[in-house]
PDBQT receptor file of N, H, CA, C and O in Angstrom, charges set to zero:
ATOM      1  N   ASN A   1       2.894 -38.609  18.002  1.00  0.00    +0.000 N 
ATOM      2  CA  ASN A   1       4.011 -37.685  18.472  1.00  0.00    +0.000 C 
ATOM      3  C   ASN A   1       3.948 -37.158  19.789  1.00  0.00    +0.000 C 
ATOM      4  O   ASN A   1       2.916 -36.625  20.197  1.00  0.00    +0.000 OA
ATOM      5  N   ARG A   2       5.071 -37.275  20.556  1.00  0.00    +0.000 N 
ATOM      6  H   ARG A   2       5.909 -37.708  20.225  1.00  0.00    +0.000 HD
ATOM      7  CA  ARG A   2       4.966 -36.602  21.811  1.00  0.00    +0.000 C 
ATOM      8  C   ARG A   2       5.634 -35.207  21.746  1.00  0.00    +0.000 C 
ATOM      9  O   ARG A   2       6.652 -34.916  21.119  1.00  0.00    +0.000 OA
ATOM     10  N   LEU A   3       4.857 -34.393  22.523  1.00  0.00    +0.000 N 
ATOM     11  H   LEU A   3       4.030 -34.630  23.033  1.00  0.00    +0.000 HD
ATOM     12  CA  LEU A   3       5.315 -32.889  22.621  1.00  0.00    +0.000 C 
ATOM     13  C   LEU A   3       6.256 -32.942  23.690  1.00  0.00    +0.000 C 
ATOM     14  O   LEU A   3       6.240 -33.864  24.506  1.00  0.00    +0.000 OA
ATOM     15  N   PHE A   4       7.175 -31.890  23.737  1.00  0.00    +0.000 N 
ATOM     16  H   PHE A   4       7.189 -31.141  23.074  1.00  0.00    +0.000 HD
ATOM     17  CA  PHE A   4       7.973 -31.528  24.683  1.00  0.00    +0.000 C 
ATOM     18  C   PHE A   4       7.183 -30.566  25.533  1.00  0.00    +0.000 C 
ATOM     19  O   PHE A   4       6.143 -30.081  25.088  1.00  0.00    +0.000 OA
ATOM     20  N   LYS A   5       7.670 -30.240  26.845  1.00  0.00    +0.000 N 
ATOM     21  H   LYS A   5       8.515 -30.634  27.207  1.00  0.00    +0.000 HD
ATOM     22  CA  LYS A   5       7.303 -29.597  27.817  1.00  0.00    +0.000 C 
ATOM     23  C   LYS A   5       6.876 -28.134  27.352  1.00  0.00    +0.000 C 
ATOM     24  O   LYS A   5       5.810 -27.538  27.501  1.00  0.00    +0.000 OA
ATOM     25  N   VAL A   6       8.167 -27.725  26.686  1.00  0.00    +0.000 N 
ATOM     26  H   VAL A   6       9.033 -28.209  26.564  1.00  0.00    +0.000 HD
ATOM     27  CA  VAL A   6       8.044 -26.272  26.256  1.00  0.00    +0.000 C 
ATOM     28  C   VAL A   6       6.924 -26.227  24.991  1.00  0.00    +0.000 C 
ATOM     29  O   VAL A   6       6.158 -25.263  24.973  1.00  0.00    +0.000 OA
ATOM     30  N   GLU A   7       6.832 -27.081  24.110  1.00  0.00    +0.000 N 
ATOM     31  H   GLU A   7       7.454 -27.864  24.125  1.00  0.00    +0.000 HD
ATOM     32  CA  GLU A   7       5.752 -26.964  23.223  1.00  0.00    +0.000 C 
ATOM     33  C   GLU A   7       4.276 -27.139  23.743  1.00  0.00    +0.000 C 
ATOM     34  O   GLU A   7       3.362 -26.631  23.093  1.00  0.00    +0.000 OA
ATOM     35  N   LYS A   8       3.996 -27.905  24.995  1.00  0.00    +0.000 N 
ATOM     36  H   LYS A   8       4.739 -28.318  25.522  1.00  0.00    +0.000 HD
ATOM     37  CA  LYS A   8       2.837 -27.981  25.703  1.00  0.00    +0.000 C 
ATOM     38  C   LYS A   8       2.425 -26.757  26.306  1.00  0.00    +0.000 C 
ATOM     39  O   LYS A   8       1.239 -26.428  26.349  1.00  0.00    +0.000 OA
ATOM     40  N   LEU A   9       3.681 -25.822  26.937  1.00  0.00    +0.000 N 
ATOM     41  H   LEU A   9       4.644 -26.089  26.902  1.00  0.00    +0.000 HD
ATOM     42  CA  LEU A   9       3.297 -24.658  27.557  1.00  0.00    +0.000 C 
ATOM     43  C   LEU A   9       3.072 -23.554  26.672  1.00  0.00    +0.000 C 
ATOM     44  O   LEU A   9       2.359 -22.612  27.016  1.00  0.00    +0.000 OA
ATOM     45  N   LEU A  10       3.735 -23.619  25.354  1.00  0.00    +0.000 N 
ATOM     46  H   LEU A  10       4.314 -24.385  25.075  1.00  0.00    +0.000 HD
ATOM     47  CA  LEU A  10       3.546 -22.490  24.418  1.00  0.00    +0.000 C 
ATOM     48  C   LEU A  10       2.067 -22.587  23.995  1.00  0.00    +0.000 C 
ATOM     49  O   LEU A  10       1.307 -21.619  24.018  1.00  0.00    +0.000 OA
ATOM     50  N   ILE A  11       1.657 -24.044  23.540  1.00  0.00    +0.000 N 
ATOM     51  H   ILE A  11       2.274 -24.831  23.521  1.00  0.00    +0.000 HD
ATOM     52  CA  ILE A  11       0.297 -24.221  23.108  1.00  0.00    +0.000 C 
ATOM     53  C   ILE A  11      -0.608 -23.613  24.101  1.00  0.00    +0.000 C 
ATOM     54  O   ILE A  11      -1.334 -22.679  23.759  1.00  0.00    +0.000 OA
ATOM     55  N   LYS A  12      -0.617 -24.060  25.269  1.00  0.00    +0.000 N 
ATOM     56  H   LYS A  12      -0.027 -24.818  25.546  1.00  0.00    +0.000 HD
ATOM     57  CA  LYS A  12      -1.419 -23.543  26.238  1.00  0.00    +0.000 C 
ATOM     58  C   LYS A  12      -1.598 -22.141  26.424  1.00  0.00    +0.000 C 
ATOM     59  O   LYS A  12      -2.673 -21.748  26.877  1.00  0.00    +0.000 OA
ATOM     60  N   PHE A  13      -0.652 -21.295  26.124  1.00  0.00    +0.000 N 
ATOM     61  H   PHE A  13       0.222 -21.614  25.756  1.00  0.00    +0.000 HD
ATOM     62  CA  PHE A  13      -0.576 -20.088  26.098  1.00  0.00    +0.000 C 
ATOM     63  C   PHE A  13      -1.285 -19.470  25.218  1.00  0.00    +0.000 C 
ATOM     64  O   PHE A  13      -2.026 -18.539  25.530  1.00  0.00    +0.000 OA
ATOM     65  N   ILE A  14      -1.149 -19.912  23.992  1.00  0.00    +0.000 N 
ATOM     66  H   ILE A  14      -0.547 -20.669  23.738  1.00  0.00    +0.000 HD
ATOM     67  CA  ILE A  14      -1.686 -19.372  22.648  1.00  0.00    +0.000 C 
ATOM     68  C   ILE A  14      -3.164 -19.818  22.842  1.00  0.00    +0.000 C 
ATOM     69  O   ILE A  14      -4.025 -18.973  22.595  1.00  0.00    +0.000 OA
ATOM     70  N   THR A  15      -3.542 -21.016  23.242  1.00  0.00    +0.000 N 
ATOM     71  H   THR A  15      -2.844 -21.703  23.442  1.00  0.00    +0.000 HD
ATOM     72  CA  THR A  15      -4.892 -21.188  23.156  1.00  0.00    +0.000 C 
ATOM     73  C   THR A  15      -5.768 -20.437  24.244  1.00  0.00    +0.000 C 
ATOM     74  O   THR A  15      -6.982 -20.337  24.072  1.00  0.00    +0.000 OA
ATOM     75  N   LYS A  16      -5.187 -19.942  25.293  1.00  0.00    +0.000 N 
ATOM     76  H   LYS A  16      -4.200 -20.023  25.432  1.00  0.00    +0.000 HD
ATOM     77  CA  LYS A  16      -5.616 -18.874  26.085  1.00  0.00    +0.000 C 
ATOM     78  C   LYS A  16      -5.504 -17.486  25.915  1.00  0.00    +0.000 C 
ATOM     79  O   LYS A  16      -6.073 -16.658  26.626  1.00  0.00    +0.000 OA
ATOM     80  N   TYR A  17      -4.686 -17.211  24.864  1.00  0.00    +0.000 N 
ATOM     81  H   TYR A  17      -4.224 -17.883  24.286  1.00  0.00    +0.000 HD
ATOM     82  CA  TYR A  17      -4.327 -15.991  24.475  1.00  0.00    +0.000 C 
ATOM     83  C   TYR A  17      -5.802 -14.668  24.404  1.00  0.00    +0.000 C 
ATOM     84  O   TYR A  17      -5.841 -13.488  24.755  1.00  0.00    +0.000 OA
ATOM     85  N   GLU A  18      -6.619 -15.392  23.915  1.00  0.00    +0.000 N 
ATOM     86  H   GLU A  18      -6.587 -16.350  23.630  1.00  0.00    +0.000 HD
ATOM     87  CA  GLU A  18      -7.937 -14.436  23.897  1.00  0.00    +0.000 C 
ATOM     88  C   GLU A  18      -8.477 -13.951  25.150  1.00  0.00    +0.000 C 
ATOM     89  O   GLU A  18      -9.091 -12.887  25.230  1.00  0.00    +0.000 OA
ATOM     90  N   ASP A  19      -8.247 -14.742  26.155  1.00  0.00    +0.000 N 
ATOM     91  H   ASP A  19      -7.748 -15.606  26.090  1.00  0.00    +0.000 HD
ATOM     92  CA  ASP A  19      -8.589 -14.615  27.714  1.00  0.00    +0.000 C 
ATOM     93  C   ASP A  19      -7.788 -13.196  28.209  1.00  0.00    +0.000 C 
ATOM     94  O   ASP A  19      -8.235 -12.542  29.152  1.00  0.00    +0.000 OA
ATOM     95  N   TYR A  20      -6.790 -12.862  27.616  1.00  0.00    +0.000 N 
ATOM     96  H   TYR A  20      -6.427 -13.393  26.850  1.00  0.00    +0.000 HD
ATOM     97  CA  TYR A  20      -5.930 -11.765  27.845  1.00  0.00    +0.000 C 
ATOM     98  C   TYR A  20      -6.348 -10.424  27.615  1.00  0.00    +0.000 C 
ATOM     99  O   TYR A  20      -5.602  -9.678  26.981  1.00  0.00    +0.000 OA
ATOM    100  N   THR A  21      -7.398 -10.036  28.030  1.00  0.00    +0.000 N 
ATOM    101  H   THR A  21      -8.003 -10.642  28.545  1.00  0.00    +0.000 HD
ATOM    102  CA  THR A  21      -7.925  -8.749  27.476  1.00  0.00    +0.000 C 
ATOM    103  C   THR A  21      -7.272  -7.425  27.558  1.00  0.00    +0.000 C 
ATOM    104  O   THR A  21      -7.463  -6.575  26.689  1.00  0.00    +0.000 OA
ATOM    105  N   SER A  22      -6.557  -7.240  28.511  1.00  0.00    +0.000 N 
ATOM    106  H   SER A  22      -6.401  -7.931  29.218  1.00  0.00    +0.000 HD
ATOM    107  CA  SER A  22      -5.773  -5.970  28.691  1.00  0.00    +0.000 C 
ATOM    108  C   SER A  22      -4.359  -6.089  28.641  1.00  0.00    +0.000 C 
ATOM    109  O   SER A  22      -3.857  -7.199  28.823  1.00  0.00    +0.000 OA
ATOM    110  N   LYS A  23      -3.594  -5.019  28.401  1.00  0.00    +0.000 N 
ATOM    111  H   LYS A  23      -4.001  -4.118  28.253  1.00  0.00    +0.000 HD
ATOM    112  CA  LYS A  23      -2.210  -5.138  28.100  1.00  0.00    +0.000 C 
ATOM    113  C   LYS A  23      -1.508  -5.608  29.569  1.00  0.00    +0.000 C 
ATOM    114  O   LYS A  23      -0.452  -6.240  29.597  1.00  0.00    +0.000 OA
ATOM    115  N   GLY A  24      -2.220  -5.226  30.733  1.00  0.00    +0.000 N 
ATOM    116  H   GLY A  24      -3.078  -4.713  30.711  1.00  0.00    +0.000 HD
ATOM    117  CA  GLY A  24      -1.713  -5.756  31.959  1.00  0.00    +0.000 C 
ATOM    118  C   GLY A  24      -1.759  -7.057  32.150  1.00  0.00    +0.000 C 
ATOM    119  O   GLY A  24      -0.849  -7.693  32.682  1.00  0.00    +0.000 OA
ATOM    120  N   SER A  25      -2.875  -7.564  31.708  1.00  0.00    +0.000 N 
ATOM    121  H   SER A  25      -3.614  -7.048  31.276  1.00  0.00    +0.000 HD
ATOM    122  CA  SER A  25      -3.088  -8.859  31.830  1.00  0.00    +0.000 C 
ATOM    123  C   SER A  25      -2.082  -9.644  30.761  1.00  0.00    +0.000 C 
ATOM    124  O   SER A  25      -1.595 -10.699  31.168  1.00  0.00    +0.000 OA
ATOM    125  N   LEU A  26      -1.777  -9.244  29.562  1.00  0.00    +0.000 N 
ATOM    126  H   LEU A  26      -2.173  -8.388  29.231  1.00  0.00    +0.000 HD
ATOM    127  CA  LEU A  26      -1.196 -10.212  28.720  1.00  0.00    +0.000 C 
ATOM    128  C   LEU A  26       0.170  -9.982  29.027  1.00  0.00    +0.000 C 
ATOM    129  O   LEU A  26       0.971 -10.777  28.536  1.00  0.00    +0.000 OA
ATOM    130  N   ASN A  27       0.672  -8.916  29.848  1.00  0.00    +0.000 N 
ATOM    131  H   ASN A  27       0.021  -8.271  30.247  1.00  0.00    +0.000 HD
ATOM    132  CA  ASN A  27       2.078  -8.650  30.182  1.00  0.00    +0.000 C 
ATOM    133  C   ASN A  27       2.492  -9.524  31.295  1.00  0.00    +0.000 C 
ATOM    134  O   ASN A  27       3.606 -10.033  31.425  1.00  0.00    +0.000 OA
ATOM    135  N   LEU A  28       1.463  -9.647  32.100  1.00  0.00    +0.000 N 
ATOM    136  H   LEU A  28       0.558  -9.233  31.995  1.00  0.00    +0.000 HD
ATOM    137  CA  LEU A  28       1.613 -10.509  33.426  1.00  0.00    +0.000 C 
ATOM    138  C   LEU A  28       1.538 -11.931  32.869  1.00  0.00    +0.000 C 
ATOM    139  O   LEU A  28       2.327 -12.735  33.364  1.00  0.00    +0.000 OA
ATOM    140  N   GLN A  29       0.682 -12.376  31.881  1.00  0.00    +0.000 N 
ATOM    141  H   GLN A  29       0.042 -11.722  31.479  1.00  0.00    +0.000 HD
ATOM    142  CA  GLN A  29       0.853 -13.816  31.447  1.00  0.00    +0.000 C 
ATOM    143  C   GLN A  29       1.944 -14.014  30.693  1.00  0.00    +0.000 C 
ATOM    144  O   GLN A  29       2.295 -15.193  30.654  1.00  0.00    +0.000 OA
ATOM    145  N   LEU A  30       2.772 -13.058  29.917  1.00  0.00    +0.000 N 
ATOM    146  H   LEU A  30       2.487 -12.100  29.949  1.00  0.00    +0.000 HD
ATOM    147  CA  LEU A  30       3.853 -13.309  29.262  1.00  0.00    +0.000 C 
ATOM    148  C   LEU A  30       5.190 -13.434  30.233  1.00  0.00    +0.000 C 
ATOM    149  O   LEU A  30       6.060 -14.276  30.007  1.00  0.00    +0.000 OA
ATOM    150  N   LYS A  31       5.251 -12.563  31.265  1.00  0.00    +0.000 N 
ATOM    151  H   LYS A  31       4.545 -11.879  31.448  1.00  0.00    +0.000 HD
ATOM    152  CA  LYS A  31       6.194 -12.921  32.348  1.00  0.00    +0.000 C 
ATOM    153  C   LYS A  31       6.072 -14.212  32.902  1.00  0.00    +0.000 C 
ATOM    154  O   LYS A  31       7.067 -14.914  33.077  1.00  0.00    +0.000 OA
ATOM    155  N   LYS A  32       4.738 -14.645  33.242  1.00  0.00    +0.000 N 
ATOM    156  H   LYS A  32       3.929 -14.075  33.099  1.00  0.00    +0.000 HD
ATOM    157  CA  LYS A  32       4.715 -15.843  33.726  1.00  0.00    +0.000 C 
ATOM    158  C   LYS A  32       5.262 -16.998  32.948  1.00  0.00    +0.000 C 
ATOM    159  O   LYS A  32       5.863 -17.953  33.440  1.00  0.00    +0.000 OA
ATOM    160  N   LEU A  33       4.931 -16.769  31.404  1.00  0.00    +0.000 N 
ATOM    161  H   LEU A  33       4.443 -15.993  31.005  1.00  0.00    +0.000 HD
ATOM    162  CA  LEU A  33       5.327 -17.621  30.467  1.00  0.00    +0.000 C 
ATOM    163  C   LEU A  33       7.036 -17.753  30.461  1.00  0.00    +0.000 C 
ATOM    164  O   LEU A  33       7.678 -18.799  30.367  1.00  0.00    +0.000 OA
ATOM    165  N   SER A  34       7.496 -16.546  30.575  1.00  0.00    +0.000 N 
ATOM    166  H   SER A  34       6.975 -15.696  30.651  1.00  0.00    +0.000 HD
ATOM    167  CA  SER A  34       9.004 -16.453  30.486  1.00  0.00    +0.000 C 
ATOM    168  C   SER A  34       9.611 -17.115  31.672  1.00  0.00    +0.000 C 
ATOM    169  O   SER A  34      10.689 -17.694  31.541  1.00  0.00    +0.000 OA
ATOM    170  N   LEU A  35       8.978 -17.073  32.860  1.00  0.00    +0.000 N 
ATOM    171  H   LEU A  35       8.102 -16.602  32.966  1.00  0.00    +0.000 HD
ATOM    172  CA  LEU A  35       9.766 -17.720  34.047  1.00  0.00    +0.000 C 
ATOM    173  C   LEU A  35       9.595 -19.185  33.816  1.00  0.00    +0.000 C 
ATOM    174  O   LEU A  35      10.586 -19.883  34.028  1.00  0.00    +0.000 OA
ATOM    175  N   ASP A  36       8.389 -19.816  33.377  1.00  0.00    +0.000 N 
ATOM    176  H   ASP A  36       7.583 -19.249  33.205  1.00  0.00    +0.000 HD
ATOM    177  CA  ASP A  36       8.241 -21.168  33.113  1.00  0.00    +0.000 C 
ATOM    178  C   ASP A  36       9.336 -21.815  32.139  1.00  0.00    +0.000 C 
ATOM    179  O   ASP A  36       9.993 -22.845  32.293  1.00  0.00    +0.000 OA
ATOM    180  N   LEU A  37       9.326 -20.764  30.943  1.00  0.00    +0.000 N 
ATOM    181  H   LEU A  37       8.792 -19.927  30.818  1.00  0.00    +0.000 HD
ATOM    182  CA  LEU A  37      10.385 -21.255  30.005  1.00  0.00    +0.000 C 
ATOM    183  C   LEU A  37      11.764 -21.303  30.787  1.00  0.00    +0.000 C 
ATOM    184  O   LEU A  37      12.484 -22.297  30.683  1.00  0.00    +0.000 OA
ATOM    185  N   LYS A  38      12.113 -20.247  31.549  1.00  0.00    +0.000 N 
ATOM    186  H   LYS A  38      11.529 -19.440  31.633  1.00  0.00    +0.000 HD
ATOM    187  CA  LYS A  38      13.326 -20.203  31.966  1.00  0.00    +0.000 C 
ATOM    188  C   LYS A  38      13.819 -21.655  32.885  1.00  0.00    +0.000 C 
ATOM    189  O   LYS A  38      14.938 -22.160  32.975  1.00  0.00    +0.000 OA
ATOM    190  N   SER A  39      12.679 -22.020  33.422  1.00  0.00    +0.000 N 
ATOM    191  H   SER A  39      11.770 -21.609  33.349  1.00  0.00    +0.000 HD
ATOM    192  CA  SER A  39      13.048 -23.359  34.248  1.00  0.00    +0.000 C 
ATOM    193  C   SER A  39      13.288 -24.679  33.301  1.00  0.00    +0.000 C 
ATOM    194  O   SER A  39      13.857 -25.711  33.658  1.00  0.00    +0.000 OA
ATOM    195  N   PHE A  40      12.792 -24.440  32.172  1.00  0.00    +0.000 N 
ATOM    196  H   PHE A  40      12.330 -23.602  31.883  1.00  0.00    +0.000 HD
ATOM    197  CA  PHE A  40      13.075 -25.617  31.139  1.00  0.00    +0.000 C 
ATOM    198  C   PHE A  40      14.405 -25.471  30.453  1.00  0.00    +0.000 C 
ATOM    199  O   PHE A  40      14.973 -26.420  29.912  1.00  0.00    +0.000 OA
ATOM    200  N   LYS A  41      14.985 -23.976  30.504  1.00  0.00    +0.000 N 
ATOM    201  H   LYS A  41      14.524 -23.205  30.943  1.00  0.00    +0.000 HD
ATOM    202  CA  LYS A  41      16.245 -24.030  29.825  1.00  0.00    +0.000 C 
ATOM    203  C   LYS A  41      17.227 -24.818  30.171  1.00  0.00    +0.000 C 
ATOM    204  O   LYS A  41      18.022 -25.199  29.311  1.00  0.00    +0.000 OA
ATOM    205  N   SER A  42      17.339 -25.171  31.379  1.00  0.00    +0.000 N 
ATOM    206  H   SER A  42      16.693 -24.862  32.077  1.00  0.00    +0.000 HD
ATOM    207  CA  SER A  42      18.565 -26.033  31.975  1.00  0.00    +0.000 C 
ATOM    208  C   SER A  42      18.221 -27.516  31.784  1.00  0.00    +0.000 C 
ATOM    209  O   SER A  42      19.137 -28.305  32.015  1.00  0.00    +0.000 OA
ATOM    210  N   ASP A  43      17.011 -28.024  31.388  1.00  0.00    +0.000 N 
ATOM    211  H   ASP A  43      16.267 -27.383  31.201  1.00  0.00    +0.000 HD
ATOM    212  CA  ASP A  43      16.645 -29.238  31.244  1.00  0.00    +0.000 C 
ATOM    213  C   ASP A  43      17.179 -30.090  29.961  1.00  0.00    +0.000 C 
ATOM    214  O   ASP A  43      16.955 -29.725  28.806  1.00  0.00    +0.000 OA
ATOM    215  N   LYS A  44      17.881 -31.222  30.280  1.00  0.00    +0.000 N 
ATOM    216  H   LYS A  44      18.063 -31.518  31.217  1.00  0.00    +0.000 HD
ATOM    217  CA  LYS A  44      18.643 -31.561  28.999  1.00  0.00    +0.000 C 
ATOM    218  C   LYS A  44      17.971 -31.985  27.822  1.00  0.00    +0.000 C 
ATOM    219  O   LYS A  44      18.504 -32.057  26.714  1.00  0.00    +0.000 OA
ATOM    220  N   TYR A  45      16.543 -32.322  28.135  1.00  0.00    +0.000 N 
ATOM    221  H   TYR A  45      16.110 -32.264  29.035  1.00  0.00    +0.000 HD
ATOM    222  CA  TYR A  45      15.689 -32.650  27.137  1.00  0.00    +0.000 C 
ATOM    223  C   TYR A  45      15.075 -31.710  26.414  1.00  0.00    +0.000 C 
ATOM    224  O   TYR A  45      14.846 -31.847  25.212  1.00  0.00    +0.000 OA
ATOM    225  N   GLU A  46      14.744 -30.623  27.134  1.00  0.00    +0.000 N 
ATOM    226  H   GLU A  46      14.930 -30.512  28.110  1.00  0.00    +0.000 HD
ATOM    227  CA  GLU A  46      13.890 -29.403  26.788  1.00  0.00    +0.000 C 
ATOM    228  C   GLU A  46      14.880 -28.386  26.216  1.00  0.00    +0.000 C 
ATOM    229  O   GLU A  46      14.491 -27.670  25.294  1.00  0.00    +0.000 OA
ATOM    230  N   LYS A  47      16.190 -28.254  26.708  1.00  0.00    +0.000 N 
ATOM    231  H   LYS A  47      16.506 -28.835  27.457  1.00  0.00    +0.000 HD
ATOM    232  CA  LYS A  47      16.827 -27.245  26.169  1.00  0.00    +0.000 C 
ATOM    233  C   LYS A  47      17.187 -27.201  24.657  1.00  0.00    +0.000 C 
ATOM    234  O   LYS A  47      17.712 -26.196  24.177  1.00  0.00    +0.000 OA
ATOM    235  N   LYS A  48      16.925 -28.209  23.974  1.00  0.00    +0.000 N 
ATOM    236  H   LYS A  48      16.498 -29.025  24.363  1.00  0.00    +0.000 HD
ATOM    237  CA  LYS A  48      17.147 -28.236  22.402  1.00  0.00    +0.000 C 
ATOM    238  C   LYS A  48      16.121 -27.308  21.820  1.00  0.00    +0.000 C 
ATOM    239  O   LYS A  48      16.433 -26.614  20.853  1.00  0.00    +0.000 OA
ATOM    240  N   ALA A  49      14.767 -27.240  22.406  1.00  0.00    +0.000 N 
ATOM    241  H   ALA A  49      14.513 -27.805  23.192  1.00  0.00    +0.000 HD
ATOM    242  CA  ALA A  49      13.896 -26.298  21.484  1.00  0.00    +0.000 C 
ATOM    243  C   ALA A  49      14.299 -24.950  21.628  1.00  0.00    +0.000 C 
ATOM    244  O   ALA A  49      13.720 -24.135  20.909  1.00  0.00    +0.000 OA
ATOM    245  N   PHE A  50      15.390 -24.442  22.604  1.00  0.00    +0.000 N 
ATOM    246  H   PHE A  50      15.859 -25.104  23.188  1.00  0.00    +0.000 HD
ATOM    247  CA  PHE A  50      15.697 -23.161  22.587  1.00  0.00    +0.000 C 
ATOM    248  C   PHE A  50      16.728 -22.788  21.614  1.00  0.00    +0.000 C 
ATOM    249  O   PHE A  50      17.229 -21.664  21.586  1.00  0.00    +0.000 OA
ATOM    250  N   SER A  51      17.069 -23.827  20.743  1.00  0.00    +0.000 N 
ATOM    251  H   SER A  51      16.663 -24.740  20.766  1.00  0.00    +0.000 HD
ATOM    252  CA  SER A  51      18.325 -23.826  19.872  1.00  0.00    +0.000 C 
ATOM    253  C   SER A  51      17.712 -23.539  18.528  1.00  0.00    +0.000 C 
ATOM    254  O   SER A  51      18.323 -23.065  17.570  1.00  0.00    +0.000 OA
ATOM    255  N   TYR A  52      16.312 -23.909  18.561  1.00  0.00    +0.000 N 
ATOM    256  H   TYR A  52      15.816 -24.294  19.339  1.00  0.00    +0.000 HD
ATOM    257  CA  TYR A  52      15.425 -23.526  17.163  1.00  0.00    +0.000 C 
ATOM    258  C   TYR A  52      14.826 -22.121  17.174  1.00  0.00    +0.000 C 
ATOM    259  O   TYR A  52      14.667 -21.445  16.158  1.00  0.00    +0.000 OA
ATOM    260  N   PHE A  53      14.477 -21.706  18.527  1.00  0.00    +0.000 N 
ATOM    261  H   PHE A  53      14.606 -22.255  19.353  1.00  0.00    +0.000 HD
ATOM    262  CA  PHE A  53      14.045 -20.257  18.372  1.00  0.00    +0.000 C 
ATOM    263  C   PHE A  53      14.238 -19.820  19.866  1.00  0.00    +0.000 C 
ATOM    264  O   PHE A  53      14.171 -20.519  20.876  1.00  0.00    +0.000 OA
ATOM    265  N   ASP A  54      14.507 -18.420  19.735  1.00  0.00    +0.000 N 
ATOM    266  H   ASP A  54      14.562 -17.852  18.914  1.00  0.00    +0.000 HD
ATOM    267  CA  ASP A  54      14.614 -17.751  21.127  1.00  0.00    +0.000 C 
ATOM    268  C   ASP A  54      13.465 -17.335  21.804  1.00  0.00    +0.000 C 
ATOM    269  O   ASP A  54      13.183 -16.142  21.910  1.00  0.00    +0.000 OA
ATOM    270  N   TYR A  55      12.786 -18.230  22.267  1.00  0.00    +0.000 N 
ATOM    271  H   TYR A  55      13.016 -19.199  22.180  1.00  0.00    +0.000 HD
ATOM    272  CA  TYR A  55      11.609 -17.710  22.925  1.00  0.00    +0.000 C 
ATOM    273  C   TYR A  55      11.650 -16.527  24.228  1.00  0.00    +0.000 C 
ATOM    274  O   TYR A  55      10.759 -15.700  24.422  1.00  0.00    +0.000 OA
ATOM    275  N   LEU A  56      12.529 -16.628  24.802  1.00  0.00    +0.000 N 
ATOM    276  H   LEU A  56      13.253 -17.300  24.644  1.00  0.00    +0.000 HD
ATOM    277  CA  LEU A  56      12.721 -15.690  25.762  1.00  0.00    +0.000 C 
ATOM    278  C   LEU A  56      13.080 -14.185  25.266  1.00  0.00    +0.000 C 
ATOM    279  O   LEU A  56      12.679 -13.216  25.912  1.00  0.00    +0.000 OA
ATOM    280  N   GLU A  57      13.750 -14.058  24.247  1.00  0.00    +0.000 N 
ATOM    281  H   GLU A  57      14.075 -14.845  23.722  1.00  0.00    +0.000 HD
ATOM    282  CA  GLU A  57      14.059 -12.875  23.591  1.00  0.00    +0.000 C 
ATOM    283  C   GLU A  57      12.701 -12.376  22.815  1.00  0.00    +0.000 C 
ATOM    284  O   GLU A  57      12.389 -11.186  22.785  1.00  0.00    +0.000 OA
ATOM    285  N   TRP A  58      11.955 -13.370  22.215  1.00  0.00    +0.000 N 
ATOM    286  H   TRP A  58      12.208 -14.337  22.240  1.00  0.00    +0.000 HD
ATOM    287  CA  TRP A  58      10.723 -12.817  21.645  1.00  0.00    +0.000 C 
ATOM    288  C   TRP A  58       9.603 -12.357  22.831  1.00  0.00    +0.000 C 
ATOM    289  O   TRP A  58       8.901 -11.348  22.757  1.00  0.00    +0.000 OA
ATOM    290  N   ILE A  59       9.602 -13.193  23.779  1.00  0.00    +0.000 N 
ATOM    291  H   ILE A  59      10.172 -14.012  23.840  1.00  0.00    +0.000 HD
ATOM    292  CA  ILE A  59       8.798 -12.631  25.066  1.00  0.00    +0.000 C 
ATOM    293  C   ILE A  59       9.185 -11.431  25.565  1.00  0.00    +0.000 C 
ATOM    294  O   ILE A  59       8.357 -10.538  25.745  1.00  0.00    +0.000 OA
ATOM    295  N   GLU A  60      10.397 -11.288  25.823  1.00  0.00    +0.000 N 
ATOM    296  H   GLU A  60      11.069 -12.013  25.676  1.00  0.00    +0.000 HD
ATOM    297  CA  GLU A  60      11.000 -10.127  26.114  1.00  0.00    +0.000 C 
ATOM    298  C   GLU A  60      10.647  -8.645  25.188  1.00  0.00    +0.000 C 
ATOM    299  O   GLU A  60      10.473  -7.552  25.727  1.00  0.00    +0.000 OA
ATOM    300  N   SER A  61      10.597  -8.855  23.903  1.00  0.00    +0.000 N 
ATOM    301  H   SER A  61      10.739  -9.743  23.464  1.00  0.00    +0.000 HD
ATOM    302  CA  SER A  61      10.333  -7.884  22.875  1.00  0.00    +0.000 C 
ATOM    303  C   SER A  61       8.935  -7.652  23.018  1.00  0.00    +0.000 C 
ATOM    304  O   SER A  61       8.607  -6.466  22.972  1.00  0.00    +0.000 OA
ATOM    305  N   LYS A  62       7.895  -8.620  23.205  1.00  0.00    +0.000 N 
ATOM    306  H   LYS A  62       8.161  -9.583  23.242  1.00  0.00    +0.000 HD
ATOM    307  CA  LYS A  62       6.383  -8.337  23.298  1.00  0.00    +0.000 C 
ATOM    308  C   LYS A  62       6.222  -7.428  24.634  1.00  0.00    +0.000 C 
ATOM    309  O   LYS A  62       5.672  -6.327  24.614  1.00  0.00    +0.000 OA
ATOM    310  N   ILE A  63       6.721  -7.970  25.690  1.00  0.00    +0.000 N 
ATOM    311  H   ILE A  63       7.168  -8.865  25.706  1.00  0.00    +0.000 HD
ATOM    312  CA  ILE A  63       6.394  -7.019  26.968  1.00  0.00    +0.000 C 
ATOM    313  C   ILE A  63       6.904  -5.563  26.777  1.00  0.00    +0.000 C 
ATOM    314  O   ILE A  63       6.168  -4.620  27.069  1.00  0.00    +0.000 OA
ATOM    315  N   GLU A  64       8.115  -5.379  26.305  1.00  0.00    +0.000 N 
ATOM    316  H   GLU A  64       8.712  -6.145  26.068  1.00  0.00    +0.000 HD
ATOM    317  CA  GLU A  64       8.647  -3.941  25.963  1.00  0.00    +0.000 C 
ATOM    318  C   GLU A  64       7.662  -3.348  25.094  1.00  0.00    +0.000 C 
ATOM    319  O   GLU A  64       7.216  -2.243  25.405  1.00  0.00    +0.000 OA
ATOM    320  N   LYS A  65       7.150  -4.082  23.765  1.00  0.00    +0.000 N 
ATOM    321  H   LYS A  65       7.512  -4.979  23.512  1.00  0.00    +0.000 HD
ATOM    322  CA  LYS A  65       6.028  -3.217  23.073  1.00  0.00    +0.000 C 
ATOM    323  C   LYS A  65       5.027  -2.899  23.643  1.00  0.00    +0.000 C 
ATOM    324  O   LYS A  65       4.430  -1.929  23.175  1.00  0.00    +0.000 OA
ATOM    325  N   ASN A  66       4.454  -3.580  24.864  1.00  0.00    +0.000 N 
ATOM    326  H   ASN A  66       4.938  -4.367  25.244  1.00  0.00    +0.000 HD
ATOM    327  CA  ASN A  66       3.149  -3.216  25.393  1.00  0.00    +0.000 C 
ATOM    328  C   ASN A  66       3.472  -2.116  26.431  1.00  0.00    +0.000 C 
ATOM    329  O   ASN A  66       2.564  -1.586  27.071  1.00  0.00    +0.000 OA
TER     330      ASN A  66
């Protein structure tokens, strides 16, 4: 099965999650993830992933929580 770019990006973030040792580092990586995901939101193939789950809102809630 082929993964979408959004899925690859999220998997990459999750696998490196343990490397984000401080809240500042985690917030920085979450903001980078958010920017990367926003670039996929207008892609005609990738935008379907956003109809299943609101990744950007989830990321924003994690940034605000920290």
